[in-house]
Residue, then its C-alpha position, 0 to 999 in steps of 0.5 A: x951755807x949754815x955754820x958756826x965759827x970753828x973756834x972761839x977767837x978774838x977777831x975776824x979779818x976784813x972780808x966780803x961775800x957776793x951774798x948777804x949774811x946773817x950773823x948771830x953772836x952766841x958768845x963774846x962781846x965786841x964790835x962789828x965793823x960793817x962798811x963805815x959803821x961800827x956796831x957792838x955785838x953781844x950774845x943774842x945780837x943779830x946782824x944782817x950784812x948786805x952782799x958785797x959789803x966789807x966787814x970784820x969784827x973784834x972781840x973784847x976776849x973771844x967770840x962765837x957766831x952762827x952765820x947763815x949765807x943768804x944767796x937769794x936775799x938782796x937788801x942793801x942796808x945793814x940791820x941790827x937790833x934786839x926787839x921782838x922781830x930780831x928775837x924771833x930771827x935769833x930763835x929760828x937761826x938757832x933751830x936752823x943750825x941745829x937741824x942743818x947738822x943733825x943729818x936725819x931723815x927729816x932734817x932736809x925738809x925741816x931746814x928748807x921750811x925754816x930757811x923759808x920762814x927766816x927769809x920771810x922774817x927778813x923781808x918783814x924786817x925791811x918792810x918795817x924799818x926801825x931806824x926812824x923809831x930810834x931817830x924819833x926816840x932821840x928827837x924826843x929825848x932831846x926835847x925832854x932834856x934840852x934845858x938840862x946842863x947835865x944832858x949828854x947828847x953823846x951818851x944818849x946816842x951811844x945808848x941807841x943800838x946803832x953807831x953814833x955816825x949812822x944814827x946821825x945820818x938817819x936823824x938828818x934824813x928824818x928831821x933835816x938837821x943833825x942832833x947837835x944842831x937841833x939841840x943847840x937850836x932849841x936852847x938858843x930859841x929858849x934863850x932868845x925868848x927869855x931875853x926878850x920878855x924877862x929880866x933874868x940875868x944872863x948867867x941864870x939864862x945860860x943855866x936854864x938853857x942847858x949851859x953851865x958856862x956862860x961864856x960858852x953860851x954867849x959864843x953859841x948865842x952870837x953864832x946863832x943870832x950875830x950878837x951877844x945876849x946882852x946886845x940882843x936884850x937891849x935891842x929887844x927892849x928898844x923895839x918895844x918902846 
């Protein structure tokens, strides 16, 4: 079944289907809730909802979608994005919707051909998952910015096209730790190295390792190494004498 929301509205109640669904937003902005994920939508965004997964949406004002029922597509992972693959899917959905309601002599064969092309695009999408790409991008972002006290991990994650919770799970699966723990680890290792080899005061080390608040830095350091920075420096100096 191919259809469009009958009238623009501000919400879609929680529901689920025994079939997968592909949803193209054509107007409005807001949030899709799919299972335990919260995913933003906007004009041109495409969302794949697996069969049996509860979902709903809430718009900032009103929204309008094109949705396509996928009886013979079975992938269990939620997908959303805006790269070239999703752009191609968006265009196919628009043309498919147009021909489905055209009802002329050639429409049935055109719809069948377009639907087959759409399924192949979805298959390719799942063959080349993009979650790792965004986890790796976040990983690089942390490495580039971990010494900057102005760096906001929360904002960096919110700028990705996945919910923060979902991206955290993908990051853990890819790198074996949470983004926050990875950021803290980089900062603490740099701090320890500076304490071992230099005479920079601890307040300056705190700033150079990403913390304006030296007291908070000291607490984080003690959680990591079991002693405060000043004790760590003293023990390091004793060990080399």
